[in-house]
C-alpha positions as CSV (number, residue, x, y, z in Angstrom):
1,M,13.2,-40.5,24.6
2,A,12.2,-39.3,21.2
3,E,10.0,-36.2,20.9
4,P,6.4,-36.9,19.9
5,Q,5.8,-36.2,16.3
6,D,2.8,-34.2,15.1
7,A,0.1,-36.3,13.6
8,P,0.1,-36.2,9.8
9,S,-2.5,-33.9,8.3
10,A,-5.3,-35.1,6.1
11,S,-3.6,-33.6,3.1
12,Q,-0.4,-35.5,3.9
13,L,-2.3,-38.7,4.3
14,A,-4.0,-38.2,1.0
15,G,-0.7,-37.5,-0.7
16,E,1.0,-40.6,0.8
17,Q,-2.0,-42.7,-0.2
18,A,-1.7,-41.4,-3.8
19,I,2.0,-42.4,-3.8
20,R,1.1,-45.9,-2.5
21,D,-1.6,-46.3,-5.2
22,R,0.8,-45.1,-7.9
23,T,3.6,-47.4,-6.7
24,E,1.1,-50.4,-6.4
25,V,0.1,-49.8,-10.1
26,E,3.7,-49.8,-11.2
27,R,4.5,-52.9,-9.1
28,A,1.5,-54.7,-10.6
29,R,2.7,-53.9,-14.1
30,A,6.2,-55.2,-13.2
31,L,4.7,-58.5,-12.0
32,E,2.7,-58.8,-15.1
33,A,6.0,-58.8,-17.1
34,V,7.2,-62.0,-15.4
35,P,6.7,-64.9,-18.0
36,D,3.8,-67.2,-17.2
37,D,5.6,-70.2,-18.7
38,A,8.8,-69.9,-16.6
39,E,9.8,-72.3,-13.9
40,P,7.7,-71.9,-10.7
41,E,10.8,-71.4,-8.6
42,F,12.1,-68.7,-11.0
43,T,8.8,-67.0,-11.1
44,A,8.6,-67.0,-7.3
45,R,12.1,-65.5,-7.0
46,M,11.3,-62.9,-9.6
47,S,8.0,-61.9,-8.0
48,D,9.7,-61.8,-4.6
49,A,12.6,-59.6,-5.9
50,I,10.1,-57.3,-7.7
51,T,8.0,-57.0,-4.6
52,R,11.1,-56.1,-2.4
53,Q,12.3,-53.6,-5.0
54,W,8.9,-51.8,-5.1
55,E,8.6,-51.9,-1.3
56,A,12.0,-50.2,-1.1
57,T,10.9,-47.7,-3.8
58,L,7.7,-47.0,-1.9
59,E,9.6,-46.3,1.3
60,Q,12.0,-44.0,-0.6
61,R,9.2,-42.1,-2.3
62,L,7.4,-41.7,1.0
63,A,10.6,-40.5,2.7
64,D,11.2,-38.0,-0.2
65,Y,7.6,-36.8,0.0
66,R,7.8,-36.2,3.7
67,E,11.1,-34.4,3.3
68,A,9.6,-32.3,0.6
69,L,6.7,-31.5,2.9
70,R,9.1,-30.5,5.6
71,R,11.0,-28.2,3.3
72,H,7.7,-26.9,2.0
73,E,6.6,-26.0,5.6
74,Q,10.0,-24.3,6.2
75,E,9.7,-22.3,3.0
76,I,6.1,-21.3,3.8
77,Q,7.2,-20.2,7.3
78,A,10.2,-18.3,5.8
79,A,7.9,-16.7,3.2
80,K,5.4,-15.7,5.8
81,E,8.1,-14.1,8.0
82,A,9.5,-12.3,5.0
83,A,6.1,-11.1,3.9
84,L,5.2,-9.9,7.4
85,E,8.5,-8.1,7.7
86,S,8.0,-6.6,4.3
87,E,4.5,-5.5,5.1
88,K,5.6,-4.1,8.4
89,I,8.3,-2.1,6.7
90,R,5.9,-1.0,4.0
91,K,3.3,0.3,6.5
92,E,6.0,2.1,8.6
93,E,7.4,3.7,5.4
94,E,3.9,4.8,4.3
95,V,3.2,6.4,7.7
96,R,6.6,8.0,7.8
97,A,6.4,9.2,4.2
98,Q,2.9,10.7,4.6
99,A,4.0,12.4,7.9
100,A,7.0,13.8,6.1
101,I,4.9,15.1,3.2
102,D,2.5,16.8,5.6
103,T,5.2,18.2,7.8
104,A,7.0,19.6,4.7
105,A,3.8,21.2,3.4
106,K,3.1,22.9,6.7
107,F,6.6,24.0,7.2
108,R,6.7,25.4,3.7
109,E,3.5,27.3,4.4
110,L,5.1,28.7,7.6
111,L,7.9,30.2,5.6
112,Q,5.9,31.6,2.8
113,L,4.6,35.2,2.6
114,P,0.9,36.0,3.1
115,S,-1.1,35.3,0.0
116,G,-1.3,38.1,-2.6
117,K,2.3,39.3,-2.2
118,E,5.1,38.8,-4.7
119,T,8.0,36.6,-3.6
120,D,11.6,37.1,-4.6
121,E,15.1,36.5,-3.3
122,S,14.8,39.0,-0.6
123,S,11.3,38.0,0.6
124,T,11.0,37.5,4.3
125,G,9.1,34.7,6.0
126,K,6.5,34.7,8.7
127,V,7.4,35.3,12.3
128,I,6.5,32.3,14.5
129,E,4.1,33.7,17.1
130,M,3.0,32.2,20.4
131,A,0.8,33.3,23.2
132,Q,2.8,34.8,26.1
133,G,2.2,33.6,29.6
134,R,2.7,35.4,32.9
135,S,6.1,35.6,34.6
136,T,6.1,33.6,37.8
137,V,8.3,33.2,40.8
138,G,9.1,29.8,42.4
139,P,8.2,26.3,41.1
140,I,6.1,26.3,38.0
141,T,3.1,23.9,38.0
142,A,0.7,25.6,35.6
143,W,0.7,28.6,33.2
144,M,-2.3,30.8,32.3
145,P,-2.2,32.1,28.7
146,T,-3.0,35.7,27.8
147,E,-4.3,37.1,24.5
148,R,-1.2,39.2,24.1
149,K,1.2,38.0,21.4
150,A,4.8,37.3,22.1
151,K,7.2,40.1,21.4
152,D,9.4,39.8,18.4
153,L,12.5,38.6,20.2
154,G,15.2,40.4,18.4
155,G,13.4,40.2,15.1
156,A,14.5,36.5,14.7
157,K,12.6,34.3,12.3
158,L,12.8,30.5,11.8
159,T,14.3,29.9,8.4
160,L,16.0,27.2,6.2
161,E,19.7,27.5,5.5
162,N,21.8,24.8,3.9
163,G,19.0,22.3,4.6
164,E,18.8,23.0,8.3
165,L,16.7,25.2,10.6
166,N,18.2,28.5,11.6
167,M,17.0,31.7,13.3
168,D,17.5,34.5,10.7
169,D,15.9,37.7,9.5
170,Q,15.7,36.9,5.8
171,V,14.4,33.8,4.0
172,K,13.3,33.1,0.5
173,G,9.5,33.2,0.1
174,K,9.2,30.1,-2.1
175,I,10.3,26.7,-0.9
176,A,9.4,23.5,-2.6
177,D,8.6,20.3,-0.7
178,E,11.6,18.7,-2.3
179,D,13.9,21.3,-0.7
180,L,13.1,19.9,2.7
181,S,15.2,17.0,3.7
182,D,14.4,14.4,6.3
183,A,16.6,16.3,8.7
184,V,14.4,19.4,8.2
185,W,11.2,17.5,8.5
186,V,12.3,16.2,11.9
187,A,13.6,19.6,12.9
188,A,10.3,21.2,11.9
189,T,8.4,19.0,14.3
190,Q,10.9,20.1,17.0
191,A,10.7,23.8,16.3
192,L,9.9,24.6,19.9
193,L,12.9,22.7,21.1
194,D,15.2,24.4,18.5
195,W,13.9,27.8,19.5
196,A,14.5,27.0,23.2
197,R,18.1,26.2,22.5
198,R,18.6,29.5,20.5
199,L,17.1,31.5,23.3
200,G,19.8,30.2,25.6
201,R,17.8,28.0,28.0
202,P,20.0,26.1,30.4
203,E,21.1,22.8,29.0
204,G,19.3,20.8,31.7
205,E,16.0,22.4,30.7
206,V,16.7,22.0,27.0
207,S,17.4,18.3,27.7
208,G,14.2,17.9,29.6
209,L,12.2,19.5,26.8
210,A,14.0,17.3,24.3
211,I,12.8,14.2,26.2
212,L,9.3,15.5,26.4
213,N,9.2,16.4,22.7
214,S,10.6,13.0,21.6
215,T,7.8,11.4,23.7
216,M,5.1,13.6,22.1
217,L,6.5,13.2,18.5
218,N,6.9,9.5,18.3
219,H,4.5,7.5,16.1
220,P,2.2,10.2,14.7
221,E,-1.3,8.8,14.3
222,Y,-2.1,9.8,10.7
223,A,-5.3,8.5,9.2
224,E,-4.8,5.9,6.6
225,Y,-5.8,7.2,3.2
226,T,-5.3,6.2,-0.4
227,P,-6.4,8.2,-3.5
228,R,-8.7,5.2,-4.2
229,N,-11.1,6.8,-1.7
230,A,-11.5,9.8,-4.0
231,C,-11.8,7.6,-7.1
232,N,-14.4,5.4,-5.5
233,A,-16.4,8.5,-4.5
234,I,-16.2,9.8,-8.1
235,L,-17.5,6.4,-9.4
236,L,-20.7,7.0,-7.3
237,L,-21.6,9.9,-9.5
238,P,-22.2,10.5,-13.3
239,P,-19.4,11.6,-15.6
240,T,-20.9,15.1,-15.6
241,A,-19.9,15.6,-11.9
242,L,-17.5,18.4,-10.9
243,A,-15.0,18.6,-8.1
244,A,-13.7,21.4,-5.9
245,V,-10.8,21.3,-3.3
246,R,-10.6,23.4,-0.1
247,D,-8.1,23.5,2.7
248,V,-8.9,24.4,6.3
249,D,-6.6,27.2,7.4
250,S,-4.2,26.0,10.2
251,A,-6.6,23.2,11.1
252,F,-4.7,21.9,14.1
253,R,-4.5,25.4,15.5
254,L,-8.3,25.4,15.8
255,I,-8.0,22.8,18.6
256,P,-7.1,24.1,22.0
257,L,-4.9,22.1,24.4
258,H,-6.3,21.0,27.7
259,P,-4.6,22.9,30.6
260,S,-3.0,19.6,31.7
261,Q,-1.0,19.6,28.4
262,W,0.3,23.2,28.7
263,P,3.5,22.2,30.6
264,G,4.6,20.3,27.5
265,T,4.6,23.4,25.3
266,V,6.3,26.0,27.5
267,L,9.3,28.0,26.5
268,H,11.4,30.1,28.9
269,D,13.6,33.0,27.8
270,N,16.5,34.7,29.5
271,D,14.2,37.5,30.9
272,D,12.2,35.0,32.9
273,R,9.3,35.0,30.5
274,Y,7.3,31.9,29.7
275,Y,5.6,31.3,26.4
276,I,2.8,28.7,26.0
277,D,1.6,27.2,22.8
278,F,-1.9,26.4,23.9
279,C,-3.3,24.9,20.7
280,L,-2.5,21.7,18.9
281,G,0.9,21.9,17.1
282,F,1.8,20.1,13.9
283,G,4.0,17.1,14.6
284,I,2.5,16.3,18.0
285,S,1.2,12.7,17.7
286,P,-2.3,13.2,19.1
287,A,-2.9,16.2,16.7
288,P,-4.2,14.3,13.6
289,G,-6.6,12.2,15.7
290,A,-7.9,15.1,17.7
291,W,-8.5,17.2,14.5
292,G,-9.8,14.1,12.8
293,L,-12.8,14.0,15.2
294,V,-13.7,17.5,14.1
295,A,-13.0,16.8,10.5
296,D,-15.2,13.7,10.5
297,A,-18.0,15.6,12.1
298,L,-17.6,18.5,9.6
299,A,-17.7,16.1,6.6
300,D,-20.8,14.4,8.0
301,L,-22.6,17.7,8.5
302,L,-21.7,18.8,5.0
303,R,-23.1,15.5,3.5
304,R,-26.3,15.8,5.6
305,S,-26.6,19.5,4.5
306,G,-27.0,18.7,0.9
307,L,-23.4,18.1,-0.4
308,G,-24.0,14.4,-0.9
309,V,-20.5,13.0,-1.4
310,V,-17.5,14.6,0.5
311,V,-14.0,13.2,0.8
312,K,-11.3,14.4,3.2
313,W,-7.6,13.8,4.0
314,V,-6.6,15.6,7.3
315,D,-7.5,19.2,6.4
316,D,-7.9,18.8,2.6
317,F,-11.6,18.4,1.5
318,L,-12.8,17.2,-1.9
319,F,-16.3,18.4,-2.7
320,L,-18.2,16.7,-5.5
321,T,-21.3,18.2,-7.2
322,I,-23.6,17.2,-10.0
323,P,-25.9,18.9,-12.5
324,L,-29.5,19.5,-11.4
325,Q,-30.8,17.0,-14.0
326,H,-29.0,14.1,-12.3
327,M,-29.9,14.9,-8.7
328,A,-32.9,12.6,-8.3
329,T,-31.2,9.6,-9.9
330,T,-28.0,10.1,-8.0
331,N,-29.8,10.4,-4.7
332,Q,-31.7,7.2,-5.3
333,Q,-28.4,5.4,-6.1
334,L,-26.8,6.8,-2.9
335,L,-29.8,5.7,-0.9
336,S,-29.6,2.1,-2.3
337,R,-25.9,2.0,-1.5
338,S,-26.4,3.2,2.1
339,R,-28.6,0.2,2.9
340,S,-25.6,-2.2,2.5
341,I,-23.3,-0.1,4.8
342,N,-23.0,-0.7,8.5
343,P,-23.9,2.6,10.3
344,T,-21.5,1.8,13.2
345,P,-18.1,3.3,12.3
346,V,-14.6,2.1,13.1
347,H,-12.2,4.7,14.3
348,V,-8.7,4.1,12.8
349,K,-5.8,6.6,13.2
350,G,-7.8,9.8,13.2
351,A,-10.5,8.9,10.8
352,L,-13.8,7.0,10.6
353,F,-14.4,4.1,8.3
354,F,-17.6,2.2,7.5
355,A,-17.8,-1.3,6.1
356,D,-20.4,-2.8,3.8
357,Q,-21.7,-6.4,3.7
358,Q,-18.8,-7.5,1.5
359,G,-16.2,-6.0,3.9
360,N,-15.3,-3.0,1.8
361,S,-14.4,0.1,3.7
362,F,-15.8,3.6,3.0
363,S,-15.0,7.0,4.4
364,D,-18.8,7.8,5.0
365,D,-21.9,5.9,6.0
366,G,-23.6,6.6,2.7
367,R,-26.5,8.6,4.2
368,G,-25.5,11.8,2.5
369,Q,-27.9,13.3,-0.1
370,Y,-27.7,16.1,-2.6
371,K,-29.8,19.3,-2.4
372,N,-30.1,22.2,-4.9
373,L,-28.0,24.5,-2.8
374,T,-27.6,27.0,-5.6
375,N,-31.3,27.2,-6.3
376,T,-30.6,26.7,-10.0
377,T,-33.3,26.0,-12.5
378,N,-31.0,25.1,-15.4
379,P,-30.8,21.3,-15.7
380,T,-27.1,21.3,-16.7
381,S,-26.0,23.7,-13.9
382,P,-24.2,22.4,-10.8
383,I,-26.3,22.4,-7.6
384,T,-23.3,23.3,-5.3
385,S,-20.9,26.2,-5.1
386,L,-18.1,27.4,-2.9
387,A,-20.4,30.2,-1.7
388,A,-23.1,27.6,-0.8
389,I,-20.4,25.7,1.2
390,D,-19.5,28.9,3.1
391,I,-23.1,29.4,4.1
392,I,-23.0,26.0,5.9
393,T,-19.5,26.3,7.4
394,S,-19.3,30.0,8.4
395,P,-21.6,29.6,11.5
396,L,-19.3,26.7,12.6
397,G,-16.2,28.9,12.5
398,I,-14.4,26.9,9.8
399,P,-11.7,29.1,8.2
400,W,-11.2,28.0,4.6
401,K,-7.8,29.1,3.2
402,A,-9.0,31.2,0.2
403,A,-5.6,31.1,-1.5
404,K,-5.9,27.3,-1.8
405,D,-9.5,27.2,-3.0
406,K,-9.9,25.3,-6.3
407,D,-13.4,25.9,-7.8
408,F,-15.6,23.2,-9.2
409,A,-14.2,21.7,-12.4
410,P,-14.2,18.4,-14.3
411,I,-10.5,17.8,-13.7
412,Q,-9.1,18.5,-10.3
413,K,-5.7,18.0,-8.5
414,Y,-6.1,16.4,-5.1
415,V,-3.6,14.8,-2.8
416,G,-0.9,14.8,-5.5
417,F,-3.0,13.4,-8.4
418,N,-4.9,14.7,-11.3
419,L,-8.4,13.3,-11.2
420,N,-10.3,13.4,-14.5
421,I,-14.0,12.8,-13.7
422,P,-15.4,12.5,-17.3
423,A,-12.7,10.2,-18.4
424,R,-12.5,8.3,-15.1
425,T,-8.7,8.5,-15.1
426,V,-6.0,9.4,-12.6
427,S,-2.5,10.7,-13.5
428,L,0.5,12.4,-12.0
429,P,0.8,16.2,-12.3
430,E,3.5,16.9,-14.9
431,S,5.7,18.8,-12.4
432,K,5.6,15.8,-10.1
433,R,6.3,13.3,-12.8
434,L,9.4,15.2,-13.9
435,R,10.7,15.5,-10.3
436,Y,10.2,11.8,-9.8
437,L,11.9,10.9,-13.1
438,A,14.8,13.1,-12.1
439,N,15.0,11.3,-8.8
440,V,15.1,7.9,-10.7
441,N,17.7,9.1,-13.2
442,D,19.9,10.4,-10.3
443,W,19.6,7.0,-8.6
444,L,20.8,5.2,-11.7
445,T,23.9,7.3,-12.0
446,R,25.2,6.1,-8.6
447,A,26.5,2.7,-7.6
448,K,25.9,3.3,-3.8
449,H,23.0,4.9,-2.0
450,T,22.2,6.1,1.5
451,P,19.1,4.9,3.4
452,H,17.8,8.5,3.2
453,Q,18.1,8.4,-0.6
454,A,16.3,5.1,-0.7
455,E,13.5,6.3,1.6
456,E,13.0,9.4,-0.6
457,L,12.8,7.3,-3.8
458,L,10.5,4.7,-2.2
459,G,8.1,7.3,-1.1
460,R,7.8,8.8,-4.5
461,L,7.5,5.5,-6.3
462,E,4.9,4.4,-3.9
463,H,2.9,7.5,-4.7
464,S,3.4,6.9,-8.4
465,S,2.3,3.3,-8.2
466,F,-1.4,4.4,-7.9
467,V,-1.0,5.4,-11.6
468,H,1.5,2.8,-12.6
469,T,-0.2,0.0,-10.7
470,T,2.2,-2.8,-11.7
471,G,5.0,-0.8,-10.2
472,R,3.8,-1.8,-6.7
473,K,5.4,-5.2,-7.4
474,R,8.7,-3.4,-8.4
475,L,9.4,-2.0,-4.9
476,A,10.3,-5.2,-3.1
477,Y,14.1,-5.0,-3.6
478,L,14.1,-1.3,-2.7
479,R,12.4,-2.3,0.6
480,M,14.9,-5.1,1.0
481,F,17.7,-2.5,0.7
482,L,16.2,-0.4,3.4
483,R,15.7,-3.4,5.7
484,L,19.4,-4.5,5.2
485,A,20.6,-0.9,5.8
486,A,18.5,-0.4,8.9
487,S,21.4,-1.3,11.2
488,S,23.9,0.9,9.4
489,P,24.5,4.7,9.9
490,R,22.1,6.6,7.7
491,H,24.8,8.7,6.1
492,I,26.9,5.8,4.8
493,P,26.2,4.8,1.2
494,R,25.7,1.1,0.5
495,F,25.5,-1.2,-2.5
496,P,21.8,-2.1,-3.3
497,P,20.7,-5.7,-4.2
498,R,21.8,-6.4,-7.7
499,Q,18.2,-7.2,-8.8
500,L,17.1,-3.7,-7.9
501,S,18.6,-2.0,-11.0
502,S,16.1,-3.7,-13.4
503,D,13.2,-2.5,-11.2
504,I,14.5,1.1,-11.2
505,E,15.0,1.0,-15.0
506,W,11.4,-0.2,-15.3
507,W,10.3,2.9,-13.3
508,Q,12.5,5.1,-15.5
509,S,10.7,3.8,-18.6
510,A,7.3,4.2,-16.9
511,L,7.9,7.8,-15.8
512,Q,9.3,8.9,-19.1
513,S,5.8,9.0,-20.7
514,P,4.2,12.4,-20.2
515,D,0.7,11.4,-20.9
516,T,0.2,8.3,-18.8
517,A,-3.2,8.1,-17.2
518,R,-4.8,5.1,-15.5
519,S,-8.4,4.3,-15.8
520,F,-10.1,3.7,-12.5
521,H,-13.6,3.0,-13.7
522,K,-13.0,-0.8,-13.2
523,D,-11.2,-0.5,-9.9
524,Q,-14.1,-2.1,-8.1
525,A,-14.6,-4.8,-10.7
526,I,-13.6,-8.3,-9.5
527,T,-13.5,-11.4,-11.8
528,D,-13.8,-14.8,-10.2
529,L,-13.6,-17.6,-12.8
530,Q,-13.4,-20.3,-10.1
531,L,-9.7,-20.7,-11.1
532,Y,-7.7,-23.0,-8.8
533,T,-4.0,-23.9,-8.9
534,D,-1.8,-26.5,-7.1
535,A,1.5,-28.4,-7.4
536,S,2.8,-31.6,-6.0
537,G,6.5,-32.6,-5.7
538,D,5.8,-36.2,-6.8
539,W,3.8,-35.4,-9.9
540,G,3.4,-31.9,-11.3
541,I,1.0,-29.1,-11.7
542,G,-2.8,-28.9,-11.7
543,V,-5.1,-26.1,-12.8
544,T,-8.9,-26.1,-12.6
545,L,-11.1,-23.6,-14.3
546,D,-14.7,-24.0,-13.4
547,S,-15.3,-27.7,-14.4
548,S,-12.3,-28.1,-16.7
549,Q,-8.9,-29.4,-15.6
550,L,-5.3,-29.4,-16.7
551,S,-2.5,-31.7,-15.4
552,L,1.1,-31.2,-16.4
553,P,3.7,-33.8,-15.1
554,F,7.2,-32.7,-14.2
555,W,10.3,-34.3,-15.7
556,Q,12.2,-36.2,-13.0
557,G,14.5,-33.8,-11.3
558,A,12.5,-30.7,-12.1
559,I,12.2,-29.9,-8.4
560,D,15.9,-29.6,-7.7
561,Q,18.8,-27.1,-7.7
562,G,16.9,-24.4,-5.8
563,R,13.5,-25.2,-7.3
564,G,11.5,-26.3,-4.3
565,I,7.8,-26.9,-3.8
566,V,7.1,-23.2,-3.4
567,W,8.7,-22.6,-6.9
568,A,6.3,-25.3,-8.2
569,E,3.3,-23.8,-6.5
570,L,4.2,-20.3,-7.9
571,L,4.7,-21.9,-11.4
572,A,1.2,-23.4,-11.1
573,F,-0.1,-20.0,-10.2
574,E,1.6,-18.5,-13.3
575,I,0.1,-21.2,-15.6
576,G,-3.3,-20.6,-14.0
577,L,-2.9,-16.9,-14.8
578,R,-2.0,-17.8,-18.4
579,V,-5.1,-20.0,-18.7
580,A,-7.3,-17.0,-17.6
581,I,-5.6,-14.7,-20.1
582,E,-6.2,-17.3,-22.9
583,V,-10.0,-17.1,-22.2
584,G,-9.9,-13.3,-22.6
585,V,-9.5,-11.9,-19.1
586,Q,-7.9,-8.4,-18.8
587,D,-8.5,-5.0,-17.3
588,T,-9.8,-6.3,-14.0
589,T,-9.0,-7.7,-10.6
590,L,-8.6,-11.4,-11.0
591,I,-9.2,-14.0,-8.2
592,I,-7.0,-17.1,-8.3
593,H,-7.4,-19.7,-5.5
594,T,-4.3,-21.5,-4.1
595,D,-3.6,-23.6,-1.1
596,N,-0.1,-22.2,-0.6
597,E,0.3,-19.3,1.8
598,A,3.8,-18.5,0.5
599,V,2.4,-17.9,-3.0
600,I,-0.2,-15.6,-1.6
601,A,2.4,-13.6,0.4
602,S,4.8,-13.3,-2.6
603,V,2.1,-12.3,-5.1
604,Q,0.9,-9.6,-2.7
605,S,4.3,-8.3,-1.8
606,G,6.0,-8.8,-5.2
607,F,9.0,-10.5,-3.5
608,M,10.1,-14.1,-2.9
609,R,13.4,-15.0,-1.1
610,N,14.0,-18.0,-3.4
611,E,15.8,-16.8,-6.5
612,Q,14.2,-19.4,-8.8
613,A,10.7,-18.5,-7.5
614,M,11.5,-14.8,-7.9
615,V,12.1,-15.5,-11.7
616,V,8.6,-16.9,-11.9
617,L,7.2,-14.0,-9.9
618,Q,8.8,-11.5,-12.3
619,R,7.0,-13.2,-15.2
620,I,3.7,-12.9,-13.3
621,R,4.4,-9.2,-12.8
622,Q,5.0,-8.8,-16.6
623,L,1.7,-10.5,-17.4
624,E,-0.1,-8.3,-14.9
625,A,1.3,-5.2,-16.6
626,R,0.6,-6.5,-20.1
627,Y,-3.0,-7.3,-19.5
628,N,-3.8,-4.6,-16.9
629,L,-4.6,-7.1,-14.2
630,E,-4.6,-6.8,-10.4
631,L,-4.2,-10.3,-9.0
632,K,-6.0,-11.3,-5.8
633,P,-4.8,-14.7,-4.5
634,I,-7.4,-16.4,-2.2
635,Y,-6.4,-19.2,0.2
636,I,-8.3,-22.5,0.0
637,P,-7.4,-25.6,2.1
638,S,-5.7,-28.4,0.2
639,L,-8.5,-30.9,0.8
640,Q,-11.0,-28.4,-0.7
641,N,-8.8,-27.4,-3.7
642,P,-10.2,-28.8,-7.0
643,A,-6.7,-28.5,-8.5
644,D,-5.2,-30.9,-6.0
645,P,-6.1,-34.2,-7.8
646,P,-4.8,-33.0,-11.3
647,S,-1.6,-31.9,-9.6
648,R,-1.1,-35.5,-8.6
649,G,-2.1,-36.9,-12.0
650,F,-5.7,-37.7,-11.3
651,Y,-8.6,-36.1,-13.3
652,T,-12.0,-35.8,-11.6
653,T,-13.8,-34.5,-14.7
654,H,-13.9,-35.3,-18.4
655,H,-13.4,-31.7,-19.4
656,R,-9.8,-30.9,-20.2
657,L,-8.2,-27.4,-20.4
658,P,-5.8,-26.8,-23.3
659,I,-2.2,-25.9,-22.3
660,P,-1.9,-22.1,-22.6
661,P,1.1,-20.5,-24.2
662,L,4.1,-21.0,-21.8
663,D,7.3,-19.2,-21.3
664,P,10.0,-21.1,-23.3
665,S,12.1,-21.4,-20.2
666,T,9.5,-23.5,-18.4
667,I,8.7,-26.0,-21.1
668,A,11.8,-28.1,-20.3
669,Y,10.4,-28.9,-16.8
670,F,7.4,-30.8,-18.1
671,S,7.4,-34.3,-19.5
672,T,4.1,-33.7,-21.5
673,I,3.7,-30.8,-23.8
674,L,1.1,-31.1,-26.6
675,P,2.8,-31.5,-30.0
676,N,2.8,-28.5,-32.3
677,H,1.8,-26.3,-29.4
678,D,2.7,-22.6,-29.9
679,N,4.5,-21.1,-27.0
680,D,5.5,-17.5,-26.4
C-alpha cells in the first residue's frame, strides 16, 4: 500500500496553475496555426495531435516542477542543517574563545609582579595563596577555614615553562596573552588539580579531584557581550562625552563559597594538612554568573547614583560622562528612551538584558540619569570623575584595581578595541592588529594546519570582524575546517578547504592597513525599501521594489549542472541587492525580503554548501563590502511575496524596474537583457 502523500501547499498549487495557464496559451497558439481552409479530417487530426502533444508537455512540465520543488525542499533542509551546525559551532567557538581570553588575562595577572615594580628576566611571580584549614582525623565531611595564610610550601610558585604549567621559584614578570596556548588556558583553570599532583597526593585522590574539577569546569557560563553594547551606549550621548575604564580587583574572589561547596576546593598535602579555597575561583563554571549578579547590581546602583550610562563586561566597567552644558538635554533623551524599554529583565549567562518594543536588547533598563557629581560650574567640564565614583563604591567595598584605571578621555581602549567617541569610530589597537596580521601571514606560509591553529586564528578574526564587518562572511570555510577536523587528533595538521585561502588573503589585505577605523554612528540605522526577491524554476527571477517590478526569464537549461532552485533564489537576492544599490543605498543595514529560508541562512552565515550558489554568495559579500552594507534578510511566505508573480512571468503593476548592472557571468543565464545595457 502506497504511503499517503502530503497535500500540496497553496504555493505549489499556484505554481502548477501558472504552468497550466502558460501551457494552455501555447496550445491555443499552436491550434491557431492550423489552416482554416484545410480538409476537415486533416484539421481534426492536426488538432488532436496538437492537443495530445501539449497534454504530454503539460504532464512533463508538472512533473519537472514537482521534482524541482522536491529538490528545493531537500536543499532548504540541507541548508538549514548546515546553517544550524555552523551557528552552533560559531557560538561554541565564541564562548570558548572568550573564556580562553579571560582565563589567559587572569593567569597572566597571577604571574605578574605587584604594580609599581620593574620587571626583568629574573623577576619572580606571585605565590599562589590559599586559606589553610584545620588538620583532622578520620573521615572528612567538612572543613572550617581559618584566616591564617597557607605556608610557602618549599618556596614553590606556579609558573610557565615551555608552554606548560610548572612549580618553580623563578618566572618572568611579563607574559603576553599570546604566550598562553590552549593547553595553558586549560591548565590554568585546573591549577588546584595540578598543585595537588605536585604535592604528591595519592593517585586515587588526584583522580577523584580531576573528576570533580572536570565537572565544575565544563561549559562556563560567560555573559554574552559584543562591543556593540559599548558603541550603542556612546551613541546615546553627545560627541563631547568622555569615557573611563576601571577593573574590579580579583572580582571572583569577592564572592565566598557556600560551605556545601568547600569539599570541591580542598587540597591535602603530605603532612596531613588541608587547604580550602573558600572563594569563587576563576574557571569554575558558576563563577561568572555569581559575580554577574553583583556586577549587575553595582552597575545599576552607579546609574541610579548619577553616572547615567554604565557598560560592563564581567569585571571591566566602562563609565561615560558628559559636560555640564549637555546634562539636561541628555537626561531628557535618556528618559524618553526608558519609556520604550521593558523594566523586567532577562537573565542570560551571568548578565541582565532589557528589551525595547522593537525587540532590541540593552544592558540596562534606561532609568539611569546624570548628576553633577563633580559640582563643577564650568559648562564644558565633565560632571563625573574617578574620585566621584570612589565615593559611591567605597562604602560597598568594591576594590578597583588602580593600576588598570584609565581616566576619562575622548578615545578609550575597552575590551580590545579603540573607541573614538567624537568620531564615532572603532578600530583595533595597533599592537593587536600587528599580532593578528602576523598570525594570518603565518597561516598562509603553511599548507597544513592543526585545529588549535585554526581555533586561534578564528578567534582573532572574529574579534577583528567588528571593525572589518564584511569579514564576518569570510569565516565560513575556516569554521568548516574546524568542523571537519573535530573527529581528528588536535595535534595532527590537515589540509584546509581549497576555498579558504582566498578568505585568508582577504583578511591579510584588510589587516595590512594601519589606519582602518569603522564608523558605528549608523549601526542602528535600518533601511527597508520594501524590496522583495523570488525565483521560479519554470520561468526566472522576480524583484519588487515598493510598487515597481522586474521580471527576468531564464534561458532554457539555466537551472542545470549544479544550479538548482536555491542558486536561482540566491541570484534573485543578488539582483535585488543591485537594484537597491542603483537607487543609492549604502552605509546602512538593508532589509531584503525573501521566501527562501536557505537564502536567509546562507546570507547570515556567509556559507552555502552548493558550489554554484557559493559563487553568487561571494559576489553578494563583495557588494556588501564595496557599499558598506549589512544585509538583513527577512522571511515572507510565498503567497504574500510581491516578487512571486514576476518570478513566474506575470506583472501585477504597470511600473517597471530597470535592469541593474549585472555581473558579466550571470548575463548568459537570461533570455531577455535590455539592448545596449551597461553591465559591470
